[in-house]
Steps between C-alpha positions, in 0.01 A plus 500: 500500500874453556649184356806338649705342226669259742162355599408441137835339419474265801176357355665405169635157417880472496502499118278808483708673767818434298342654189391809695841538664683458166277759332541739792878467481483559124291815551735634763797430276332688213430797729142574582283801563174519690274755332172580672233549235126513563540362851695201366856413587683330215843345484657600171840386378753728338477280191124557472536876560765519228277312253213736580719807446619359167140442386410858590798645311424289190169686466684825429823392326507378142659157440868528411544827691794506737426723796861465610628633167252789517614590852868490398427723198311749719785512750754564227292789359443662839742781592751406764471690828823586675 
């Protein structure tokens, strides 16, 4: 069943509407994505996606390891192509 967001917002009290509008503006400012998973549409902020990616990487990288330093070292060892 399609849901019209404007209809839902119109039914809110002015205080509730302000909260929704402020949060929506915050989400838009943070950049959002709309992944479709299991027939659900979710609004996900860039901040939340970044936190999720960091959690996933932490599973495989030992604490104190600098991936940036490792990448720089690998680049320096690699032969230069001309």
